[in-house]
PDB file of N, CA, C and O in Angstrom:
ATOM      1  N   MET A   1     -33.042  -0.446  43.510  1.00  0.00           N
ATOM      2  CA  MET A   1     -33.329  -1.688  42.820  1.00  0.00           C
ATOM      3  C   MET A   1     -33.985  -1.414  41.464  1.00  0.00           C
ATOM      4  O   MET A   1     -33.658  -2.056  40.465  1.00  0.00           O
ATOM      5  N   GLN A   2     -34.908  -0.461  41.442  1.00  0.00           N
ATOM      6  CA  GLN A   2     -35.608  -0.094  40.206  1.00  0.00           C
ATOM      7  C   GLN A   2     -34.620   0.435  39.170  1.00  0.00           C
ATOM      8  O   GLN A   2     -34.713   0.106  37.988  1.00  0.00           O
ATOM      9  N   LYS A   3     -33.670   1.261  39.623  1.00  0.00           N
ATOM     10  CA  LYS A   3     -32.686   1.837  38.716  1.00  0.00           C
ATOM     11  C   LYS A   3     -31.790   0.739  38.130  1.00  0.00           C
ATOM     12  O   LYS A   3     -31.393   0.816  36.967  1.00  0.00           O
ATOM     13  N   MET A   4     -31.476  -0.268  38.924  1.00  0.00           N
ATOM     14  CA  MET A   4     -30.638  -1.373  38.473  1.00  0.00           C
ATOM     15  C   MET A   4     -31.347  -2.197  37.389  1.00  0.00           C
ATOM     16  O   MET A   4     -30.721  -2.616  36.415  1.00  0.00           O
ATOM     17  N   LYS A   5     -32.640  -2.422  37.562  1.00  0.00           N
ATOM     18  CA  LYS A   5     -33.423  -3.159  36.564  1.00  0.00           C
ATOM     19  C   LYS A   5     -33.478  -2.385  35.250  1.00  0.00           C
ATOM     20  O   LYS A   5     -33.322  -2.962  34.174  1.00  0.00           O
ATOM     21  N   LEU A   6     -33.698  -1.089  35.345  1.00  0.00           N
ATOM     22  CA  LEU A   6     -33.759  -0.249  34.155  1.00  0.00           C
ATOM     23  C   LEU A   6     -32.422  -0.272  33.408  1.00  0.00           C
ATOM     24  O   LEU A   6     -32.395  -0.370  32.182  1.00  0.00           O
ATOM     25  N   THR A   7     -31.331  -0.184  34.142  1.00  0.00           N
ATOM     26  CA  THR A   7     -30.005  -0.238  33.530  1.00  0.00           C
ATOM     27  C   THR A   7     -29.787  -1.572  32.828  1.00  0.00           C
ATOM     28  O   THR A   7     -29.256  -1.606  31.718  1.00  0.00           O
ATOM     29  N   ALA A   8     -30.188  -2.662  33.455  1.00  0.00           N
ATOM     30  CA  ALA A   8     -30.034  -3.995  32.857  1.00  0.00           C
ATOM     31  C   ALA A   8     -30.856  -4.115  31.576  1.00  0.00           C
ATOM     32  O   ALA A   8     -30.388  -4.691  30.594  1.00  0.00           O
ATOM     33  N   VAL A   9     -32.066  -3.582  31.576  1.00  0.00           N
ATOM     34  CA  VAL A   9     -32.925  -3.632  30.392  1.00  0.00           C
ATOM     35  C   VAL A   9     -32.310  -2.812  29.257  1.00  0.00           C
ATOM     36  O   VAL A   9     -32.310  -3.254  28.108  1.00  0.00           O
ATOM     37  N   ILE A  10     -31.797  -1.648  29.559  1.00  0.00           N
ATOM     38  CA  ILE A  10     -31.179  -0.796  28.537  1.00  0.00           C
ATOM     39  C   ILE A  10     -29.953  -1.488  27.940  1.00  0.00           C
ATOM     40  O   ILE A  10     -29.766  -1.472  26.724  1.00  0.00           O
ATOM     41  N   ILE A  11     -29.127  -2.086  28.776  1.00  0.00           N
ATOM     42  CA  ILE A  11     -27.947  -2.804  28.280  1.00  0.00           C
ATOM     43  C   ILE A  11     -28.367  -3.960  27.384  1.00  0.00           C
ATOM     44  O   ILE A  11     -27.762  -4.181  26.336  1.00  0.00           O
ATOM     45  N   LEU A  12     -29.384  -4.691  27.780  1.00  0.00           N
ATOM     46  CA  LEU A  12     -29.878  -5.809  26.978  1.00  0.00           C
ATOM     47  C   LEU A  12     -30.372  -5.329  25.615  1.00  0.00           C
ATOM     48  O   LEU A  12     -30.081  -5.955  24.597  1.00  0.00           O
ATOM     49  N   ILE A  13     -31.106  -4.240  25.589  1.00  0.00           N
ATOM     50  CA  ILE A  13     -31.619  -3.690  24.327  1.00  0.00           C
ATOM     51  C   ILE A  13     -30.466  -3.276  23.416  1.00  0.00           C
ATOM     52  O   ILE A  13     -30.501  -3.553  22.218  1.00  0.00           O
ATOM     53  N   VAL A  14     -29.458  -2.626  23.957  1.00  0.00           N
ATOM     54  CA  VAL A  14     -28.307  -2.189  23.162  1.00  0.00           C
ATOM     55  C   VAL A  14     -27.571  -3.395  22.579  1.00  0.00           C
ATOM     56  O   VAL A  14     -27.181  -3.374  21.411  1.00  0.00           O
ATOM     57  N   VAL A  15     -27.378  -4.437  23.376  1.00  0.00           N
ATOM     58  CA  VAL A  15     -26.692  -5.643  22.895  1.00  0.00           C
ATOM     59  C   VAL A  15     -27.490  -6.303  21.785  1.00  0.00           C
ATOM     60  O   VAL A  15     -26.923  -6.668  20.755  1.00  0.00           O
ATOM     61  N   VAL A  16     -28.783  -6.464  21.970  1.00  0.00           N
ATOM     62  CA  VAL A  16     -29.629  -7.097  20.959  1.00  0.00           C
ATOM     63  C   VAL A  16     -29.620  -6.287  19.671  1.00  0.00           C
ATOM     64  O   VAL A  16     -29.510  -6.858  18.586  1.00  0.00           O
ATOM     65  N   MET A  17     -29.733  -4.982  19.770  1.00  0.00           N
ATOM     66  CA  MET A  17     -29.741  -4.137  18.573  1.00  0.00           C
ATOM     67  C   MET A  17     -28.415  -4.215  17.828  1.00  0.00           C
ATOM     68  O   MET A  17     -28.405  -4.232  16.598  1.00  0.00           O
ATOM     69  N   SER A  18     -27.305  -4.261  18.540  1.00  0.00           N
ATOM     70  CA  SER A  18     -26.009  -4.324  17.864  1.00  0.00           C
ATOM     71  C   SER A  18     -25.822  -5.661  17.165  1.00  0.00           C
ATOM     72  O   SER A  18     -25.209  -5.711  16.099  1.00  0.00           O
ATOM     73  N   VAL A  19     -26.332  -6.738  17.733  1.00  0.00           N
ATOM     74  CA  VAL A  19     -26.237  -8.050  17.092  1.00  0.00           C
ATOM     75  C   VAL A  19     -27.135  -8.102  15.867  1.00  0.00           C
ATOM     76  O   VAL A  19     -26.724  -8.618  14.827  1.00  0.00           O
ATOM     77  N   VAL A  20     -28.343  -7.583  15.966  1.00  0.00           N
ATOM     78  CA  VAL A  20     -29.276  -7.600  14.846  1.00  0.00           C
ATOM     79  C   VAL A  20     -28.764  -6.726  13.707  1.00  0.00           C
ATOM     80  O   VAL A  20     -28.893  -7.104  12.542  1.00  0.00           O
ATOM     81  N   GLN A  21     -28.198  -5.588  14.009  1.00  0.00           N
ATOM     82  CA  GLN A  21     -27.746  -4.663  12.980  1.00  0.00           C
ATOM     83  C   GLN A  21     -26.449  -5.108  12.309  1.00  0.00           C
ATOM     84  O   GLN A  21     -26.172  -4.695  11.182  1.00  0.00           O
ATOM     85  N   ALA A  22     -25.656  -5.931  12.969  1.00  0.00           N
ATOM     86  CA  ALA A  22     -24.389  -6.388  12.403  1.00  0.00           C
ATOM     87  C   ALA A  22     -24.669  -7.468  11.375  1.00  0.00           C
ATOM     88  O   ALA A  22     -24.512  -8.656  11.652  1.00  0.00           O
ATOM     89  N   ASN A  23     -25.081  -7.056  10.199  1.00  0.00           N
ATOM     90  CA  ASN A  23     -25.519  -8.022   9.200  1.00  0.00           C
ATOM     91  C   ASN A  23     -24.950  -7.714   7.819  1.00  0.00           C
ATOM     92  O   ASN A  23     -25.588  -7.993   6.804  1.00  0.00           O
ATOM     93  N   TYR A  24     -23.754  -7.140   7.784  1.00  0.00           N
ATOM     94  CA  TYR A  24     -23.107  -6.830   6.512  1.00  0.00           C
ATOM     95  C   TYR A  24     -21.943  -7.790   6.288  1.00  0.00           C
ATOM     96  O   TYR A  24     -21.261  -8.186   7.233  1.00  0.00           O
ATOM     97  N   CYS A  25     -21.726  -8.156   5.039  1.00  0.00           N
ATOM     98  CA  CYS A  25     -20.588  -9.009   4.707  1.00  0.00           C
ATOM     99  C   CYS A  25     -19.304  -8.187   4.749  1.00  0.00           C
ATOM    100  O   CYS A  25     -19.319  -6.989   4.465  1.00  0.00           O
ATOM    101  N   PRO A  26     -18.182  -8.838   5.107  1.00  0.00           N
ATOM    102  CA  PRO A  26     -16.904  -8.120   5.086  1.00  0.00           C
ATOM    103  C   PRO A  26     -16.484  -7.793   3.655  1.00  0.00           C
ATOM    104  O   PRO A  26     -17.106  -8.252   2.697  1.00  0.00           O
ATOM    105  N   ARG A  27     -15.440  -7.006   3.521  1.00  0.00           N
ATOM    106  CA  ARG A  27     -14.936  -6.629   2.196  1.00  0.00           C
ATOM    107  C   ARG A  27     -14.640  -7.873   1.378  1.00  0.00           C
ATOM    108  O   ARG A  27     -14.134  -8.871   1.890  1.00  0.00           O
ATOM    109  N   ARG A  28     -14.964  -7.791   0.096  1.00  0.00           N
ATOM    110  CA  ARG A  28     -14.669  -8.906  -0.816  1.00  0.00           C
ATOM    111  C   ARG A  28     -13.176  -8.936  -1.099  1.00  0.00           C
ATOM    112  O   ARG A  28     -12.573  -7.904  -1.396  1.00  0.00           O
ATOM    113  N   PRO A  29     -12.577 -10.126  -1.006  1.00  0.00           N
ATOM    114  CA  PRO A  29     -11.154 -10.208  -1.349  1.00  0.00           C
ATOM    115  C   PRO A  29     -10.961  -9.981  -2.847  1.00  0.00           C
ATOM    116  O   PRO A  29     -11.787 -10.408  -3.653  1.00  0.00           O
ATOM    117  N   ASN A  30      -9.902  -9.330  -3.206  1.00  0.00           N
ATOM    118  CA  ASN A  30      -9.633  -9.007  -4.608  1.00  0.00           C
ATOM    119  C   ASN A  30      -8.764 -10.107  -5.222  1.00  0.00           C
ATOM    120  O   ASN A  30      -7.579  -9.901  -5.487  1.00  0.00           O
ATOM    121  N   ILE A  31      -9.369 -11.280  -5.445  1.00  0.00           N
ATOM    122  CA  ILE A  31      -8.636 -12.413  -6.003  1.00  0.00           C
ATOM    123  C   ILE A  31      -9.422 -13.026  -7.155  1.00  0.00           C
ATOM    124  O   ILE A  31     -10.635 -12.848  -7.263  1.00  0.00           O
ATOM    125  N   MET A  32      -8.714 -13.744  -8.006  1.00  0.00           N
ATOM    126  CA  MET A  32      -9.330 -14.465  -9.122  1.00  0.00           C
ATOM    127  C   MET A  32      -9.295 -15.952  -8.798  1.00  0.00           C
ATOM    128  O   MET A  32      -8.372 -16.423  -8.133  1.00  0.00           O
ATOM    129  N   CYS A  33     -10.285 -16.683  -9.260  1.00  0.00           N
ATOM    130  CA  CYS A  33     -10.352 -18.118  -8.996  1.00  0.00           C
ATOM    131  C   CYS A  33     -10.498 -18.894 -10.290  1.00  0.00           C
ATOM    132  O   CYS A  33     -11.106 -18.421 -11.250  1.00  0.00           O
ATOM    133  N   ILE A  34      -9.938 -20.080 -10.304  1.00  0.00           N
ATOM    134  CA  ILE A  34     -10.109 -20.977 -11.446  1.00  0.00           C
ATOM    135  C   ILE A  34     -11.449 -21.686 -11.324  1.00  0.00           C
ATOM    136  O   ILE A  34     -12.134 -21.919 -12.319  1.00  0.00           O
ATOM    137  N   ARG A  35     -11.813 -22.026 -10.096  1.00  0.00           N
ATOM    138  CA  ARG A  35     -13.047 -22.767  -9.848  1.00  0.00           C
ATOM    139  C   ARG A  35     -13.731 -22.212  -8.606  1.00  0.00           C
ATOM    140  O   ARG A  35     -13.121 -22.118  -7.541  1.00  0.00           O
ATOM    141  N   ALA A  36     -14.991 -21.849  -8.746  1.00  0.00           N
ATOM    142  CA  ALA A  36     -15.762 -21.366  -7.594  1.00  0.00           C
ATOM    143  C   ALA A  36     -16.275 -22.556  -6.795  1.00  0.00           C
ATOM    144  O   ALA A  36     -16.596 -23.601  -7.362  1.00  0.00           O
ATOM    145  N   SER A  37     -16.350 -22.394  -5.475  1.00  0.00           N
ATOM    146  CA  SER A  37     -16.811 -23.453  -4.588  1.00  0.00           C
ATOM    147  C   SER A  37     -17.702 -22.839  -3.516  1.00  0.00           C
ATOM    148  O   SER A  37     -17.224 -22.082  -2.671  1.00  0.00           O
ATOM    149  N   ASN A  38     -18.988 -23.159  -3.544  1.00  0.00           N
ATOM    150  CA  ASN A  38     -19.925 -22.623  -2.556  1.00  0.00           C
ATOM    151  C   ASN A  38     -19.864 -23.432  -1.267  1.00  0.00           C
ATOM    152  O   ASN A  38     -19.991 -24.656  -1.288  1.00  0.00           O
ATOM    153  N   LYS A  39     -19.672 -22.749  -0.159  1.00  0.00           N
ATOM    154  CA  LYS A  39     -19.721 -23.374   1.162  1.00  0.00           C
ATOM    155  C   LYS A  39     -21.061 -23.111   1.838  1.00  0.00           C
ATOM    156  O   LYS A  39     -21.348 -23.678   2.892  1.00  0.00           O
ATOM    157  N   CYS A  40     -21.881 -22.252   1.234  1.00  0.00           N
ATOM    158  CA  CYS A  40     -23.213 -21.946   1.761  1.00  0.00           C
ATOM    159  C   CYS A  40     -24.066 -21.380   0.633  1.00  0.00           C
ATOM    160  O   CYS A  40     -23.552 -20.915  -0.384  1.00  0.00           O
ATOM    161  N   CYS A  41     -25.370 -21.430   0.833  1.00  0.00           N
ATOM    162  CA  CYS A  41     -26.305 -20.810  -0.116  1.00  0.00           C
ATOM    163  C   CYS A  41     -27.169 -19.768   0.582  1.00  0.00           C
ATOM    164  O   CYS A  41     -27.770 -18.916  -0.073  1.00  0.00           O
ATOM    165  N   SER A  42     -27.232 -19.832   1.919  1.00  0.00           N
ATOM    166  CA  SER A  42     -27.966 -18.847   2.715  1.00  0.00           C
ATOM    167  C   SER A  42     -27.388 -18.858   4.127  1.00  0.00           C
ATOM    168  O   SER A  42     -26.597 -19.738   4.468  1.00  0.00           O
ATOM    169  N   ASP A  43     -27.780 -17.888   4.946  1.00  0.00           N
ATOM    170  CA  ASP A  43     -27.276 -17.789   6.317  1.00  0.00           C
ATOM    171  C   ASP A  43     -27.537 -19.058   7.121  1.00  0.00           C
ATOM    172  O   ASP A  43     -26.750 -19.399   8.004  1.00  0.00           O
ATOM    173  N   SER A  44     -28.626 -19.757   6.830  1.00  0.00           N
ATOM    174  CA  SER A  44     -28.966 -20.961   7.600  1.00  0.00           C
ATOM    175  C   SER A  44     -27.964 -22.097   7.366  1.00  0.00           C
ATOM    176  O   SER A  44     -27.940 -23.059   8.134  1.00  0.00           O
ATOM    177  N   ASP A  45     -27.147 -22.002   6.330  1.00  0.00           N
ATOM    178  CA  ASP A  45     -26.115 -23.008   6.068  1.00  0.00           C
ATOM    179  C   ASP A  45     -24.845 -22.752   6.882  1.00  0.00           C
ATOM    180  O   ASP A  45     -23.957 -23.603   6.919  1.00  0.00           O
ATOM    181  N   CYS A  46     -24.751 -21.602   7.529  1.00  0.00           N
ATOM    182  CA  CYS A  46     -23.554 -21.222   8.284  1.00  0.00           C
ATOM    183  C   CYS A  46     -23.731 -21.527   9.767  1.00  0.00           C
ATOM    184  O   CYS A  46     -24.845 -21.506  10.291  1.00  0.00           O
ATOM    185  N   ARG A  47     -22.623 -21.809  10.426  1.00  0.00           N
ATOM    186  CA  ARG A  47     -22.650 -22.109  11.863  1.00  0.00           C
ATOM    187  C   ARG A  47     -22.618 -20.832  12.693  1.00  0.00           C
ATOM    188  O   ARG A  47     -22.040 -19.820  12.297  1.00  0.00           O
ATOM    189  N   GLY A  48     -23.250 -20.910  13.845  1.00  0.00           N
ATOM    190  CA  GLY A  48     -23.218 -19.798  14.785  1.00  0.00           C
ATOM    191  C   GLY A  48     -23.819 -18.536  14.207  1.00  0.00           C
ATOM    192  O   GLY A  48     -24.889 -18.566  13.599  1.00  0.00           O
ATOM    193  N   SER A  49     -23.128 -17.432  14.399  1.00  0.00           N
ATOM    194  CA  SER A  49     -23.639 -16.133  13.951  1.00  0.00           C
ATOM    195  C   SER A  49     -23.061 -15.713  12.602  1.00  0.00           C
ATOM    196  O   SER A  49     -23.218 -14.561  12.197  1.00  0.00           O
ATOM    197  N   LYS A  50     -22.396 -16.628  11.902  1.00  0.00           N
ATOM    198  CA  LYS A  50     -21.825 -16.287  10.597  1.00  0.00           C
ATOM    199  C   LYS A  50     -22.932 -16.107   9.566  1.00  0.00           C
ATOM    200  O   LYS A  50     -24.023 -16.661   9.699  1.00  0.00           O
ATOM    201  N   ILE A  51     -22.630 -15.320   8.536  1.00  0.00           N
ATOM    202  CA  ILE A  51     -23.589 -15.082   7.459  1.00  0.00           C
ATOM    203  C   ILE A  51     -22.982 -15.535   6.134  1.00  0.00           C
ATOM    204  O   ILE A  51     -21.760 -15.587   5.991  1.00  0.00           O
ATOM    205  N   CYS A  52     -23.828 -15.859   5.177  1.00  0.00           N
ATOM    206  CA  CYS A  52     -23.392 -16.360   3.876  1.00  0.00           C
ATOM    207  C   CYS A  52     -23.139 -15.178   2.939  1.00  0.00           C
ATOM    208  O   CYS A  52     -24.047 -14.404   2.637  1.00  0.00           O
ATOM    209  N   CYS A  53     -21.890 -15.054   2.488  1.00  0.00           N
ATOM    210  CA  CYS A  53     -21.495 -13.933   1.640  1.00  0.00           C
ATOM    211  C   CYS A  53     -21.060 -14.418   0.265  1.00  0.00           C
ATOM    212  O   CYS A  53     -20.381 -15.438   0.140  1.00  0.00           O
ATOM    213  N   SER A  54     -21.455 -13.683  -0.758  1.00  0.00           N
ATOM    214  CA  SER A  54     -21.074 -13.985  -2.133  1.00  0.00           C
ATOM    215  C   SER A  54     -19.694 -13.396  -2.396  1.00  0.00           C
ATOM    216  O   SER A  54     -19.488 -12.190  -2.255  1.00  0.00           O
ATOM    217  N   GLU A  55     -18.747 -14.255  -2.780  1.00  0.00           N
ATOM    218  CA  GLU A  55     -17.385 -13.809  -3.053  1.00  0.00           C
ATOM    219  C   GLU A  55     -16.946 -14.301  -4.423  1.00  0.00           C
ATOM    220  O   GLU A  55     -17.647 -15.095  -5.051  1.00  0.00           O
ATOM    221  N   ASN A  56     -15.808 -13.842  -4.887  1.00  0.00           N
ATOM    222  CA  ASN A  56     -15.310 -14.204  -6.212  1.00  0.00           C
ATOM    223  C   ASN A  56     -15.123 -15.707  -6.377  1.00  0.00           C
ATOM    224  O   ASN A  56     -15.315 -16.231  -7.474  1.00  0.00           O
ATOM    225  N   CYS A  57     -14.759 -16.399  -5.322  1.00  0.00           N
ATOM    226  CA  CYS A  57     -14.484 -17.839  -5.392  1.00  0.00           C
ATOM    227  C   CYS A  57     -15.665 -18.676  -4.926  1.00  0.00           C
ATOM    228  O   CYS A  57     -15.506 -19.871  -4.680  1.00  0.00           O
ATOM    229  N   GLY A  58     -16.830 -18.085  -4.801  1.00  0.00           N
ATOM    230  CA  GLY A  58     -18.027 -18.790  -4.349  1.00  0.00           C
ATOM    231  C   GLY A  58     -18.536 -18.226  -3.037  1.00  0.00           C
ATOM    232  O   GLY A  58     -17.905 -17.354  -2.440  1.00  0.00           O
ATOM    233  N   ASN A  59     -19.669 -18.722  -2.595  1.00  0.00           N
ATOM    234  CA  ASN A  59     -20.261 -18.257  -1.345  1.00  0.00           C
ATOM    235  C   ASN A  59     -19.495 -18.830  -0.156  1.00  0.00           C
ATOM    236  O   ASN A  59     -19.148 -20.011  -0.136  1.00  0.00           O
ATOM    237  N   GLN A  60     -19.234 -17.967   0.844  1.00  0.00           N
ATOM    238  CA  GLN A  60     -18.479 -18.367   2.024  1.00  0.00           C
ATOM    239  C   GLN A  60     -19.183 -17.872   3.280  1.00  0.00           C
ATOM    240  O   GLN A  60     -19.804 -16.809   3.266  1.00  0.00           O
ATOM    241  N   CYS A  61     -19.089 -18.638   4.368  1.00  0.00           N
ATOM    242  CA  CYS A  61     -19.605 -18.201   5.668  1.00  0.00           C
ATOM    243  C   CYS A  61     -18.572 -17.270   6.296  1.00  0.00           C
ATOM    244  O   CYS A  61     -17.406 -17.636   6.443  1.00  0.00           O
ATOM    245  N   ARG A  62     -18.999 -16.079   6.662  1.00  0.00           N
ATOM    246  CA  ARG A  62     -18.095 -15.074   7.231  1.00  0.00           C
ATOM    247  C   ARG A  62     -18.730 -14.432   8.462  1.00  0.00           C
ATOM    248  O   ARG A  62     -19.951 -14.436   8.623  1.00  0.00           O
ATOM    249  N   ASP A  63     -17.879 -13.883   9.324  1.00  0.00           N
ATOM    250  CA  ASP A  63     -18.372 -13.072  10.435  1.00  0.00           C
ATOM    251  C   ASP A  63     -18.914 -11.773   9.857  1.00  0.00           C
ATOM    252  O   ASP A  63     -18.338 -11.210   8.926  1.00  0.00           O
ATOM    253  N   SER A  64     -20.022 -11.303  10.411  1.00  0.00           N
ATOM    254  CA  SER A  64     -20.644 -10.091   9.882  1.00  0.00           C
ATOM    255  C   SER A  64     -19.915  -8.838  10.349  1.00  0.00           C
ATOM    256  O   SER A  64     -19.199  -8.847  11.351  1.00  0.00           O
ATOM    257  N   GLU A  65     -20.115  -7.776   9.607  1.00  0.00           N
ATOM    258  CA  GLU A  65     -19.574  -6.454   9.918  1.00  0.00           C
ATOM    259  C   GLU A  65     -20.725  -5.559  10.362  1.00  0.00           C
ATOM    260  O   GLU A  65     -21.869  -5.772   9.961  1.00  0.00           O
ATOM    261  N   SER A  66     -20.431  -4.571  11.177  1.00  0.00           N
ATOM    262  CA  SER A  66     -21.483  -3.663  11.642  1.00  0.00           C
ATOM    263  C   SER A  66     -21.703  -2.497  10.688  1.00  0.00           C
ATOM    264  O   SER A  66     -22.710  -1.796  10.784  1.00  0.00           O
ATOM    265  N   GLU A  67     -20.767  -2.287   9.769  1.00  0.00           N
ATOM    266  CA  GLU A  67     -20.864  -1.190   8.799  1.00  0.00           C
ATOM    267  C   GLU A  67     -20.889  -1.771   7.385  1.00  0.00           C
ATOM    268  O   GLU A  67     -20.298  -2.825   7.146  1.00  0.00           O
ATOM    269  N   PRO A  68     -21.558  -1.106   6.448  1.00  0.00           N
ATOM    270  CA  PRO A  68     -21.562  -1.588   5.062  1.00  0.00           C
ATOM    271  C   PRO A  68     -20.154  -1.596   4.459  1.00  0.00           C
ATOM    272  O   PRO A  68     -19.329  -0.733   4.761  1.00  0.00           O
ATOM    273  N   THR A  69     -19.897  -2.585   3.604  1.00  0.00           N
ATOM    274  CA  THR A  69     -18.633  -2.697   2.875  1.00  0.00           C
ATOM    275  C   THR A  69     -18.974  -2.995   1.414  1.00  0.00           C
ATOM    276  O   THR A  69     -20.127  -2.854   1.006  1.00  0.00           O
ATOM    277  N   ASN A  70     -17.988  -3.401   0.633  1.00  0.00           N
ATOM    278  CA  ASN A  70     -18.280  -3.802  -0.737  1.00  0.00           C
ATOM    279  C   ASN A  70     -18.720  -5.269  -0.808  1.00  0.00           C
ATOM    280  O   ASN A  70     -19.016  -5.774  -1.891  1.00  0.00           O
ATOM    281  N   GLY A  71     -18.765  -5.955   0.347  1.00  0.00           N
ATOM    282  CA  GLY A  71     -19.214  -7.349   0.401  1.00  0.00           C
ATOM    283  C   GLY A  71     -20.713  -7.450   0.163  1.00  0.00           C
ATOM    284  O   GLY A  71     -21.470  -6.517   0.435  1.00  0.00           O
ATOM    285  N   MET A  72     -21.128  -8.616  -0.356  1.00  0.00           N
ATOM    286  CA  MET A  72     -22.553  -8.828  -0.652  1.00  0.00           C
ATOM    287  C   MET A  72     -23.016 -10.143  -0.049  1.00  0.00           C
ATOM    288  O   MET A  72     -22.313 -11.152  -0.113  1.00  0.00           O
ATOM    289  N   LYS A  73     -24.212 -10.122   0.540  1.00  0.00           N
ATOM    290  CA  LYS A  73     -24.801 -11.356   1.049  1.00  0.00           C
ATOM    291  C   LYS A  73     -25.224 -12.230  -0.125  1.00  0.00           C
ATOM    292  O   LYS A  73     -25.668 -11.731  -1.159  1.00  0.00           O
ATOM    293  N   ALA A  74     -25.081 -13.527   0.050  1.00  0.00           N
ATOM    294  CA  ALA A  74     -25.519 -14.470  -0.977  1.00  0.00           C
ATOM    295  C   ALA A  74     -27.043 -14.501  -0.993  1.00  0.00           C
ATOM    296  O   ALA A  74     -27.690 -14.440   0.053  1.00  0.00           O
ATOM    297  N   GLN A  75     -27.597 -14.596  -2.176  1.00  0.00           N
ATOM    298  CA  GLN A  75     -29.048 -14.679  -2.339  1.00  0.00           C
ATOM    299  C   GLN A  75     -29.420 -16.129  -2.623  1.00  0.00           C
ATOM    300  O   GLN A  75     -28.879 -16.750  -3.538  1.00  0.00           O
ATOM    301  N   ARG A  76     -30.346 -16.661  -1.834  1.00  0.00           N
ATOM    302  CA  ARG A  76     -30.748 -18.051  -2.047  1.00  0.00           C
ATOM    303  C   ARG A  76     -31.351 -18.186  -3.438  1.00  0.00           C
ATOM    304  O   ARG A  76     -32.172 -17.372  -3.859  1.00  0.00           O
ATOM    305  N   SER A  77     -30.927 -19.229  -4.139  1.00  0.00           N
ATOM    306  CA  SER A  77     -31.492 -19.506  -5.457  1.00  0.00           C
ATOM    307  C   SER A  77     -31.548 -21.016  -5.651  1.00  0.00           C
ATOM    308  O   SER A  77     -30.834 -21.764  -4.983  1.00  0.00           O
ATOM    309  N   SER A  78     -32.391 -21.450  -6.559  1.00  0.00           N
ATOM    310  CA  SER A  78     -32.542 -22.885  -6.814  1.00  0.00           C
ATOM    311  C   SER A  78     -31.310 -23.463  -7.506  1.00  0.00           C
ATOM    312  O   SER A  78     -31.133 -24.681  -7.526  1.00  0.00           O
ATOM    313  N   THR A  79     -30.461 -22.615  -8.070  1.00  0.00           N
ATOM    314  CA  THR A  79     -29.267 -23.100  -8.760  1.00  0.00           C
ATOM    315  C   THR A  79     -28.038 -23.195  -7.853  1.00  0.00           C
ATOM    316  O   THR A  79     -27.013 -23.738  -8.266  1.00  0.00           O
ATOM    317  N   CYS A  80     -28.122 -22.679  -6.635  1.00  0.00           N
ATOM    318  CA  CYS A  80     -26.984 -22.721  -5.718  1.00  0.00           C
ATOM    319  C   CYS A  80     -26.811 -24.142  -5.178  1.00  0.00           C
ATOM    320  O   CYS A  80     -27.760 -24.748  -4.680  1.00  0.00           O
ATOM    321  N   LYS A  81     -25.603 -24.655  -5.283  1.00  0.00           N
ATOM    322  CA  LYS A  81     -25.265 -25.981  -4.766  1.00  0.00           C
ATOM    323  C   LYS A  81     -24.047 -25.849  -3.861  1.00  0.00           C
ATOM    324  O   LYS A  81     -23.077 -25.177  -4.213  1.00  0.00           O
ATOM    325  N   ILE A  82     -24.098 -26.492  -2.693  1.00  0.00           N
ATOM    326  CA  ILE A  82     -22.973 -26.459  -1.763  1.00  0.00           C
ATOM    327  C   ILE A  82     -21.966 -27.528  -2.170  1.00  0.00           C
ATOM    328  O   ILE A  82     -22.320 -28.692  -2.359  1.00  0.00           O
ATOM    329  N   ASP A  83     -20.712 -27.120  -2.303  1.00  0.00           N
ATOM    330  CA  ASP A  83     -19.636 -28.031  -2.667  1.00  0.00           C
ATOM    331  C   ASP A  83     -19.210 -28.800  -1.408  1.00  0.00           C
ATOM    332  O   ASP A  83     -18.818 -28.177  -0.421  1.00  0.00           O
ATOM    333  N   PRO A  84     -19.276 -30.132  -1.419  1.00  0.00           N
ATOM    334  CA  PRO A  84     -18.932 -30.900  -0.220  1.00  0.00           C
ATOM    335  C   PRO A  84     -17.433 -30.913   0.079  1.00  0.00           C
ATOM    336  O   PRO A  84     -17.029 -31.355   1.154  1.00  0.00           O
ATOM    337  N   PHE A  85     -16.607 -30.442  -0.843  1.00  0.00           N
ATOM    338  CA  PHE A  85     -15.150 -30.509  -0.638  1.00  0.00           C
ATOM    339  C   PHE A  85     -14.556 -29.199  -0.274  1.00  0.00           C
ATOM    340  O   PHE A  85     -13.345 -29.105  -0.073  1.00  0.00           O
TER     341      PHE A  85
END
């Protein structure tokens, strides 16, 4: 019974660490935009476990990556406005 509890605790720690560490934005798409449109200004604007990433066409909520990429997280600023459309 003791060994089973220890195994459960170790599995829980590994799961929590992998979720916490998965905090990188995916690769930035290589596209040009006529008009940028922000869908988020920070992670708190995104649903679920998505994070707010700065992209060429504006900030977008994306699923996080576990490894670094060329993607960048959006930085909250007083000038960021979410486009309702």
